[in-house]
TIMI-2910 file (N, C-alpha, C, CB; in pm, 1 decimal, decimal comma, always signed):
<rs>
+----------+----------+----------+----------+----------+----------+----------+----------+----------+----------+----------+----------+------+
!      n_x !      n_y !      n_z !     ca_x !     ca_y !     ca_z !      c_x !      c_y !      c_z !     cb_x !     cb_y !     cb_z ! resn !
+----------+----------+----------+----------+----------+----------+----------+----------+----------+----------+----------+----------+------+
! +15778,3 !  +6754,5 ! +30818,3 ! +15727,9 !  +6886,5 ! +30850,3 ! +15606,3 !  +6872,6 ! +30941,9 ! +15692,0 !  +6964,8 ! +30721,4 !  Met !
! +15626,9 !  +6906,3 ! +31064,1 ! +15520,1 !  +6889,1 ! +31162,4 ! +15418,8 !  +7003,0 ! +31160,5 ! +15579,3 !  +6877,0 ! +31300,3 !  Arg !
! +15445,4 !  +7108,9 ! +31087,6 ! +15355,7 !  +7223,8 ! +31091,5 ! +15233,9 !  +7207,9 ! +31000,9 ! +15430,8 !  +7347,7 ! +31052,8 !  Phe !
! +15229,0 !  +7101,7 ! +30920,5 ! +15114,4 !  +7083,1 ! +30831,0 ! +15057,8 !  +6941,9 ! +30846,7 ! +15155,3 !  +7108,9 ! +30683,6 !  Ile !
! +14923,7 !  +6935,4 ! +30855,2 ! +14853,1 !  +6806,6 ! +30865,2 ! +14750,8 !  +6799,3 ! +30753,4 ! +14784,0 !  +6789,3 ! +31005,2 !  Glu !
! +14740,2 !  +6683,4 ! +30691,8 ! +14641,8 !  +6663,2 ! +30586,4 ! +14514,7 !  +6604,3 ! +30646,5 ! +14697,9 !  +6571,0 ! +30475,2 !  Glu !
! +14403,2 !  +6675,6 ! +30630,9 ! +14272,6 !  +6621,8 ! +30672,7 ! +14210,7 !  +6544,1 ! +30557,4 ! +14177,0 !  +6736,1 ! +30719,0 !  Leu !
! +14224,4 !  +6598,5 ! +30436,8 ! +14181,0 !  +6533,9 ! +30313,5 ! +14263,2 !  +6595,9 ! +30201,2 ! +14025,0 !  +6551,2 ! +30289,0 !  Ser !
! +14241,5 !  +6555,4 ! +30079,0 ! +14315,1 !  +6613,8 ! +29966,0 ! +14272,2 !  +6759,0 ! +29940,8 ! +14293,1 !  +6529,4 ! +29838,6 !  Lys !
! +14165,2 !  +6802,5 ! +30009,1 ! +14114,3 !  +6938,2 ! +29991,4 ! +14134,6 !  +7024,9 ! +30115,7 ! +13967,1 !  +6933,6 ! +29956,0 !  Phe !
! +14171,5 !  +6964,5 ! +30227,5 ! +14173,9 !  +7036,7 ! +30354,5 ! +14300,5 !  +7004,8 ! +30434,2 ! +14049,6 !  +7002,3 ! +30437,2 !  Ser !
! +14363,5 !  +7110,4 ! +30484,0 ! +14487,8 !  +7096,3 ! +30560,7 ! +14483,4 !  +7184,6 ! +30684,5 ! +14610,4 !  +7132,1 ! +30473,8 !  Tyr !
! +14560,9 !  +7144,6 ! +30784,6 ! +14576,7 !  +7222,7 ! +30907,7 ! +14722,3 !  +7269,7 ! +30914,3 ! +14537,7 !  +7137,6 ! +31036,1 !  Ile !
! +14740,6 !  +7398,1 ! +30941,2 ! +14874,0 !  +7455,1 ! +30962,1 ! +14889,2 !  +7492,7 ! +31108,4 ! +14897,4 !  +7579,0 ! +30870,7 !  Leu !
! +15002,3 !  +7458,6 ! +31166,5 ! +15037,5 !  +7501,8 ! +31302,1 ! +15153,0 !  +7599,3 ! +31285,3 ! +15076,3 !  +7378,9 ! +31397,2 !  His !
! +15126,5 !  +7724,8 ! +31313,2 ! +15229,2 !  +7826,0 ! +31288,7 ! +15246,0 !  +7917,1 ! +31409,2 ! +15194,3 !  +7908,7 ! +31165,1 !  Ile !
! +15357,6 !  +7987,8 ! +31406,5 ! +15384,5 !  +8092,1 ! +31503,8 ! +15388,0 !  +8222,3 ! +31424,5 ! +15520,0 !  +8066,6 ! +31583,6 !  Asn !
! +15323,7 !  +8324,2 ! +31475,9 ! +15321,5 !  +8452,5 ! +31407,1 ! +15405,1 !  +8551,8 ! +31486,5 ! +15175,8 !  +8504,3 ! +31389,0 !  Val !
! +15498,7 !  +8614,8 ! +31417,5 ! +15581,7 !  +8719,0 ! +31478,6 ! +15529,7 !  +8852,1 ! +31426,5 ! +15736,0 !  +8699,6 ! +31445,7 !  Lys !
! +15465,9 !  +8928,1 ! +31514,1 ! +15407,0 !  +9055,6 ! +31475,3 ! +15508,5 !  +9168,3 ! +31487,2 ! +15284,4 !  +9085,8 ! +31560,8 !  Thr !
! +15473,4 !  +9281,6 ! +31428,4 ! +15554,2 !  +9402,6 ! +31436,7 ! +15696,0 !  +9379,2 ! +31382,4 ! +15560,7 !  +9451,6 ! +31581,8 !  Asn !
! +15706,4 !  +9299,0 ! +31276,3 ! +15835,8 !  +9267,8 ! +31215,4 ! +15877,6 !  +9379,3 ! +31120,0 ! +15829,8 !  +9132,6 ! +31140,7 !  Ser !
! +16005,9 !  +9386,1 ! +31091,7 ! +16056,2 !  +9486,2 ! +30997,5 ! +16022,4 !  +9449,1 ! +30853,3 ! +16207,5 !  +9502,4 ! +31013,1 !  Lys !
! +16009,8 !  +9317,0 ! +30827,2 ! +15972,8 !  +9271,3 ! +30693,3 ! +15881,3 !  +9150,0 ! +30704,5 ! +16099,0 !  +9237,1 ! +30609,3 !  Lys !
! +15800,7 !  +9131,7 ! +30601,9 ! +15709,7 !  +9018,5 ! +30597,5 ! +15784,5 !  +8898,7 ! +30540,1 ! +15582,7 !  +9051,3 ! +30513,1 !  Gln !
! +15765,1 !  +8781,2 ! +30598,6 ! +15833,4 !  +8663,6 ! +30547,7 ! +15802,2 !  +8538,4 ! +30625,4 ! +15979,4 !  +8686,0 ! +30548,0 !  Gly !
! +15870,6 !  +8430,4 ! +30587,3 ! +15848,9 !  +8298,8 ! +30647,5 ! +15983,4 !  +8242,7 ! +30692,2 ! +15778,3 !  +8201,6 ! +30547,4 !  Val !
! +15985,8 !  +8186,2 ! +30812,2 ! +16104,2 !  +8119,5 ! +30864,4 ! +16064,9 !  +7974,0 ! +30891,6 ! +16158,9 !  +8191,0 ! +30994,9 !  Ile !
! +16139,3 !  +7881,1 ! +30831,6 ! +16113,4 !  +7738,2 ! +30850,1 ! +16235,4 !  +7676,3 ! +30917,4 ! +16082,2 !  +7667,3 ! +30713,4 !  Asp !
! +16216,4 !  +7625,8 ! +31039,7 ! +16329,0 !  +7560,0 ! +31106,4 ! +16316,4 !  +7408,1 ! +31097,7 ! +16337,3 !  +7603,9 ! +31253,4 !  Asn !
! +16229,3 !  +7359,1 ! +31011,0 ! +16211,9 !  +7215,7 ! +30992,6 ! +16097,8 !  +7158,2 ! +31074,3 ! +16338,2 !  +7144,9 ! +31027,3 !  Gly !
! +16081,8 !  +7206,2 ! +31195,0 ! +15975,3 !  +7158,5 ! +31282,9 ! +15855,5 !  +7254,0 ! +31284,0 ! +16028,8 !  +7140,5 ! +31424,7 !  Glu !
! +15885,3 !  +7381,8 ! +31288,4 ! +15779,9 !  +7482,3 ! +31301,0 ! +15795,2 !  +7587,9 ! +31193,6 ! +15782,4 !  +7547,3 ! +31440,1 !  Tyr !
! +15687,7 !  +7656,0 ! +31166,5 ! +15685,4 !  +7762,3 ! +31067,8 ! +15652,9 !  +7892,0 ! +31139,9 ! +15582,5 !  +7732,9 ! +30954,4 !  Leu !
! +15734,6 !  +7993,8 ! +31118,5 ! +15708,2 !  +8125,8 ! +31175,2 ! +15680,4 !  +8219,3 ! +31059,1 ! +15828,4 !  +8177,3 ! +31263,2 !  Thr !
! +15568,4 !  +8289,6 ! +31067,4 ! +15534,2 !  +8387,9 ! +30965,7 ! +15547,1 !  +8525,5 ! +31028,5 ! +15390,2 !  +8364,3 ! +30908,8 !  Ile !
! +15628,7 !  +8608,9 ! +30966,0 ! +15650,5 !  +8744,1 ! +31014,9 ! +15553,3 !  +8838,1 ! +30944,5 ! +15797,8 !  +8788,8 ! +30992,1 !  Gln !
! +15483,4 !  +8918,8 ! +31023,8 ! +15392,8 !  +9018,9 ! +30967,8 ! +15432,9 !  +9156,5 ! +31019,0 ! +15244,9 !  +8987,3 ! +31004,3 !  Val !
! +15402,0 !  +9257,3 ! +30942,6 ! +15437,9 !  +9393,8 ! +30976,9 ! +15346,2 !  +9453,0 ! +31083,7 ! +15434,8 !  +9479,9 ! +30853,4 !  Leu !
! +15219,6 !  +9411,0 ! +31083,7 ! +15119,2 !  +9469,7 ! +31171,3 ! +15142,8 !  +9434,4 ! +31318,0 ! +14981,1 !  +9424,4 ! +31129,1 !  Ala !
! +15094,3 !  +9523,9 ! +31402,7 ! +15094,8 !  +9498,2 ! +31546,8 ! +14967,8 !  +9420,3 ! +31581,0 ! +15103,4 !  +9632,4 ! +31629,3 !  Lys !
! +14970,8 !  +9344,6 ! +31690,2 ! +14851,9 !  +9264,6 ! +31726,2 ! +14744,4 !  +9349,8 ! +31794,0 ! +14891,9 !  +9148,7 ! +31819,1 !  Pro !
! +14701,4 !  +9453,2 ! +31725,4 ! +14600,2 !  +9544,5 ! +31778,4 ! +14481,8 !  +9544,8 ! +31682,8 ! +14657,7 !  +9689,2 ! +31797,3 !  Ile !
! +14360,3 !  +9532,0 ! +31739,2 ! +14235,7 !  +9534,7 ! +31661,2 ! +14236,9 !  +9434,3 ! +31545,8 ! +14211,8 !  +9674,9 ! +31606,4 !  Lys !
! +14294,7 !  +9316,4 ! +31570,7 ! +14293,4 !  +9204,1 ! +31475,3 ! +14375,9 !  +9230,0 ! +31348,5 ! +14150,8 !  +9173,1 ! +31435,9 !  Asn !
! +14455,1 !  +9336,4 ! +31345,8 ! +14530,6 !  +9372,8 ! +31225,2 ! +14631,9 !  +9266,5 ! +31185,8 ! +14601,7 !  +9504,8 ! +31246,2 !  Lys !
! +14699,9 !  +9205,6 ! +31282,1 ! +14798,9 !  +9102,3 ! +31250,0 ! +14731,2 !  +8978,6 ! +31190,6 ! +14879,2 !  +9063,5 ! +31376,1 !  Ala !
! +14615,5 !  +8940,0 ! +31243,2 ! +14542,0 !  +8824,9 ! +31188,1 ! +14496,4 !  +8853,3 ! +31045,3 ! +14420,1 !  +8790,6 ! +31276,7 !  Asn !
! +14450,4 !  +8975,0 ! +31021,2 ! +14406,0 !  +9012,6 ! +30886,9 ! +14523,4 !  +9007,7 ! +30789,4 ! +14342,4 !  +9153,6 ! +30887,7 !  Ile !
! +14638,6 !  +9059,2 ! +30831,9 ! +14757,4 !  +9055,1 ! +30745,7 ! +14802,2 !  +8910,6 ! +30721,0 ! +14872,6 !  +9136,3 ! +30809,0 !  Glu !
! +14795,0 !  +8827,0 ! +30824,1 ! +14831,6 !  +8686,2 ! +30810,0 ! +14742,7 !  +8617,0 ! +30706,0 ! +14820,7 !  +8614,1 ! +30945,9 !  Leu !
! +14613,4 !  +8638,8 ! +30714,0 ! +14519,8 !  +8577,9 ! +30618,5 ! +14548,0 !  +8629,5 ! +30477,1 ! +14372,5 !  +8608,4 ! +30658,8 !  Ile !
! +14573,5 !  +8757,7 ! +30462,7 ! +14605,9 !  +8816,3 ! +30332,7 ! +14735,8 !  +8754,8 ! +30277,6 ! +14619,5 !  +8970,8 ! +30344,5 !  Arg !
! +14834,0 !  +8738,0 ! +30366,0 ! +14962,6 !  +8678,3 ! +30327,2 ! +14941,7 !  +8535,7 ! +30275,1 ! +15061,1 !  +8677,6 ! +30447,4 !  Phe !
! +14868,5 !  +8453,0 ! +30350,4 ! +14842,6 !  +8314,7 ! +30308,2 ! +14759,0 !  +8310,6 ! +30181,2 ! +14771,7 !  +8237,0 ! +30419,8 !  Leu !
! +14661,5 !  +8398,5 ! +30172,5 ! +14575,4 !  +8405,2 ! +30052,8 ! +14660,6 !  +8430,9 ! +29928,2 ! +14467,4 !  +8517,0 ! +30068,3 !  Arg !
! +14751,4 !  +8526,8 ! +29937,8 ! +14836,5 !  +8559,8 ! +29822,8 ! +14935,3 !  +8449,1 ! +29790,4 ! +14911,8 !  +8688,5 ! +29848,8 !  Asn !
! +14995,3 !  +8387,5 ! +29892,3 ! +15092,3 !  +8279,7 ! +29870,1 ! +15027,3 !  +8156,8 ! +29806,3 ! +15158,5 !  +8240,4 ! +30002,3 !  Lys !
! +14907,4 !  +8122,6 ! +29853,9 ! +14841,6 !  +7998,6 ! +29811,4 ! +14741,2 !  +8018,3 ! +29698,1 ! +14771,7 !  +7936,3 ! +29928,7 !  Leu !
! +14717,5 !  +8144,8 ! +29662,0 ! +14623,7 !  +8177,5 ! +29554,4 ! +14483,9 !  +8120,6 ! +29581,8 ! +14676,4 !  +8124,4 ! +29420,7 !  Asn !
! +14435,2 !  +8146,3 ! +29703,0 ! +14299,8 !  +8105,1 ! +29741,2 ! +14226,8 !  +8226,6 ! +29798,8 ! +14303,1 !  +7986,8 ! +29845,2 !  Ile !
! +14098,6 !  +8212,8 ! +29823,3 ! +14017,8 !  +8322,2 ! +29877,9 ! +14027,9 !  +8325,9 ! +30030,2 ! +13870,5 !  +8307,4 ! +29834,8 !  Glu !
! +14001,6 !  +8441,0 ! +30087,3 ! +14007,9 !  +8458,2 ! +30232,8 ! +13912,5 !  +8364,7 ! +30306,2 ! +13976,4 !  +8602,0 ! +30269,7 !  Ser !
! +13795,5 !  +8337,1 ! +30246,7 ! +13698,4 !  +8251,1 ! +30314,7 ! +13739,3 !  +8103,8 ! +30314,1 ! +13562,4 !  +8266,0 ! +30249,9 !  Asn !
! +13851,6 !  +8070,4 ! +30250,3 ! +13904,3 !  +7934,1 ! +30251,4 ! +14009,7 !  +7916,7 ! +30360,1 ! +13963,4 !  +7898,8 ! +30115,0 !  Gln !
! +14033,1 !  +8023,5 ! +30437,6 ! +14131,6 !  +8022,8 ! +30545,4 ! +14060,1 !  +8055,0 ! +30675,9 ! +14247,0 !  +8124,9 ! +30517,9 !  Ile !
! +14072,3 !  +7965,5 ! +30774,5 ! +14005,9 !  +7986,0 ! +30904,2 ! +14107,0 !  +7970,3 ! +31016,9 ! +13888,2 !  +7886,3 ! +30922,9 !  Lys !
! +14107,1 !  +8065,6 ! +31108,7 ! +14190,3 !  +8052,3 ! +31228,7 ! +14107,8 !  +7973,7 ! +31329,7 ! +14235,0 !  +8194,0 ! +31286,8 !  Ile !
! +14148,2 !  +7849,6 ! +31355,4 ! +14073,4 !  +7763,0 ! +31446,5 ! +14110,0 !  +7789,0 ! +31592,2 ! +14098,4 !  +7616,8 ! +31412,2 !  Leu !
! +14238,8 !  +7810,8 ! +31618,1 ! +14286,8 !  +7834,8 ! +31754,6 ! +14391,7 !  +7944,4 ! +31750,9 ! +14345,1 !  +7704,8 ! +31818,2 !  Lys !
! +14398,3 !  +8023,0 ! +31857,1 ! +14503,1 !  +8122,5 ! +31870,4 ! +14469,4 !  +8258,6 ! +31814,9 ! +14623,5 !  +8074,1 ! +31805,4 !  Gly !
! +14341,5 !  +8293,9 ! +31815,1 ! +14301,1 !  +8424,3 ! +31762,5 ! +14375,4 !  +8538,2 ! +31831,6 ! +14150,5 !  +8443,3 ! +31778,6 !  Leu !
! +14402,5 !  +8521,9 ! +31961,5 ! +14472,4 !  +8625,6 ! +32038,3 ! +14608,1 !  +8577,7 ! +32088,0 ! +14387,3 !  +8670,0 ! +32156,4 !  Lys !
! +14664,5 !  +8480,0 ! +32017,9 ! +14793,2 !  +8421,8 ! +32056,5 ! +14887,1 !  +8421,9 ! +31936,2 ! +14774,8 !  +8277,3 ! +32111,7 !  Ser !
! +15016,1 !  +8412,4 ! +31961,8 ! +15110,4 !  +8404,7 ! +31849,4 ! +15114,0 !  +8263,7 ! +31790,2 ! +15251,7 !  +8446,5 ! +31894,8 !  Ser !
! +15074,0 !  +8162,6 ! +31866,3 ! +15065,0 !  +8025,6 ! +31815,9 ! +14925,2 !  +8002,4 ! +31761,6 ! +15098,8 !  +7922,0 ! +31927,0 !  Asn !
! +14917,4 !  +7970,3 ! +31634,5 ! +14786,9 !  +7958,7 ! +31570,2 ! +14769,7 !  +7823,9 ! +31500,9 ! +14767,9 !  +8071,2 ! +31469,8 !  Lys !
! +14646,6 !  +7778,4 ! +31496,4 ! +14607,5 !  +7661,3 ! +31419,5 ! +14512,7 !  +7711,4 ! +31312,1 ! +14540,8 !  +7549,7 ! +31509,9 !  Thr !
! +14550,7 !  +7688,9 ! +31186,8 ! +14475,8 !  +7743,6 ! +31073,8 ! +14430,9 !  +7630,5 ! +30983,1 ! +14560,9 !  +7845,8 ! +30995,1 !  Ile !
! +14306,1 !  +7637,3 ! +30939,9 ! +14254,2 !  +7538,8 ! +30845,8 ! +14249,4 !  +7601,2 ! +30706,7 ! +14113,3 !  +7488,4 ! +30889,1 !  Gln !
! +14301,0 !  +7527,7 ! +30608,9 ! +14298,8 !  +7570,3 ! +30468,9 ! +14206,2 !  +7477,0 ! +30392,5 ! +14442,6 !  +7570,3 ! +30406,6 !  Leu !
! +14112,8 !  +7534,7 ! +30318,2 ! +14020,3 !  +7455,8 ! +30235,7 ! +14046,0 !  +7488,7 ! +30089,2 ! +13870,7 !  +7484,4 ! +30274,0 !  Glu !
! +14075,5 !  +7387,8 ! +30009,2 ! +14100,8 !  +7407,3 ! +29867,1 ! +13982,8 !  +7356,8 ! +29785,6 ! +14230,0 !  +7336,0 ! +29824,5 !  Phe !
! +13961,0 !  +7415,6 ! +29669,0 ! +13849,4 !  +7377,2 ! +29583,2 ! +13883,2 !  +7256,2 ! +29497,1 ! +13808,8 !  +7493,7 ! +29494,9 !  Leu !
! +14011,7 !  +7226,7 ! +29484,4 ! +14055,1 !  +7109,4 ! +29408,8 ! +14163,3 !  +7037,0 ! +29487,5 ! +14107,1 !  +7149,5 ! +29267,5 !  Glu !
! +14190,4 !  +6913,9 ! +29449,1 ! +14292,3 !  +6835,0 ! +29519,5 ! +14425,0 !  +6908,6 ! +29517,7 ! +14307,7 !  +6694,9 ! +29455,7 !  Lys !
! +14488,4 !  +6914,8 ! +29633,7 ! +14614,8 !  +6985,9 ! +29647,6 ! +14710,0 !  +6899,6 ! +29728,9 ! +14594,5 !  +7125,1 ! +29714,7 !  Thr !
! +14830,9 !  +6886,6 ! +29681,1 ! +14931,4 !  +6806,4 ! +29749,8 ! +14999,9 !  +6887,2 ! +29860,1 ! +15035,5 !  +6754,3 ! +29650,0 !  Glu !
! +15033,8 !  +6819,6 ! +29967,8 ! +15099,9 !  +6882,7 ! +30081,9 ! +15229,0 !  +6952,8 ! +30039,6 ! +15129,8 !  +6778,5 ! +30190,1 !  Lys !
! +15309,9 !  +6887,8 ! +29957,1 ! +15437,0 !  +6946,3 ! +29913,7 ! +15416,5 !  +7073,5 ! +29832,1 ! +15515,9 !  +6845,2 ! +29832,0 !  Gln !
! +15308,2 !  +7079,6 ! +29757,6 ! +15276,0 !  +7198,6 ! +29679,3 ! +15245,7 !  +7317,3 ! +29771,7 ! +15155,8 !  +7170,8 ! +29586,0 !  Ser !
! +15172,9 !  +7291,5 ! +29878,5 ! +15139,9 !  +7397,0 ! +29976,5 ! +15267,5 !  +7446,4 ! +30042,5 ! +15039,8 !  +7344,6 ! +30084,4 !  Ile !
! +15350,9 !  +7354,9 ! +30085,9 ! +15476,5 !  +7391,2 ! +30153,9 ! +15563,9 !  +7474,2 ! +30059,7 ! +15553,5 !  +7263,5 ! +30201,2 !  Ile !
! +15574,9 !  +7431,1 ! +29935,4 ! +15656,3 !  +7502,6 ! +29836,1 ! +15605,2 !  +7645,4 ! +29815,4 ! +15656,2 !  +7426,6 ! +29701,7 !  Arg !
! +15473,0 !  +7661,3 ! +29804,0 ! +15414,8 !  +7794,4 ! +29781,8 ! +15436,5 !  +7885,5 ! +29903,0 ! +15264,2 !  +7782,4 ! +29751,3 !  Lys !
! +15418,0 !  +7832,3 ! +30022,0 ! +15434,7 !  +7913,4 ! +30143,3 ! +15580,0 !  +7958,7 ! +30159,0 ! +15390,2 !  +7833,9 ! +30267,9 !  Ile !
! +15673,6 !  +7869,6 ! +30129,5 ! +15814,8 !  +7900,5 ! +30149,9 ! +15878,5 !  +7976,6 ! +30033,8 ! +15890,5 !  +7773,6 ! +30173,1 !  Leu !
! +15807,2 !  +7990,2 ! +29922,0 ! +15865,0 !  +8061,9 ! +29807,0 ! +15879,1 !  +8211,0 ! +29837,7 ! +15777,5 !  +8041,7 ! +29680,8 !  Ser !
! +15977,1 !  +8271,6 ! +29775,2 ! +16003,0 !  +8415,1 ! +29800,8 ! +15936,8 !  +8500,1 ! +29699,8 ! +16150,6 !  +8445,3 ! +29801,7 !  His !
+----------+----------+----------+----------+----------+----------+----------+----------+----------+----------+----------+----------+------+
</rs>
């Protein structure tokens, strides 16, 4: 899975594509890349806010533990996740892809 990089047992980088203005919220995994569908349009940062809320709920972490490092105004984003305890890469992938 190339969309996730481990910086430490507490910190990970996600490389994702965001599809805005979708009919339903969800995740598409093609093995190489992760696409997250959000309902919001990319106006006034609404899609980024929905994306952070989506990840927060999936991973059960706080919003301040999620940072958009690159792609604030792009559909391709680099996101840093900071966990308070050791977290395995497979656990993150499982939570993100769960329905």
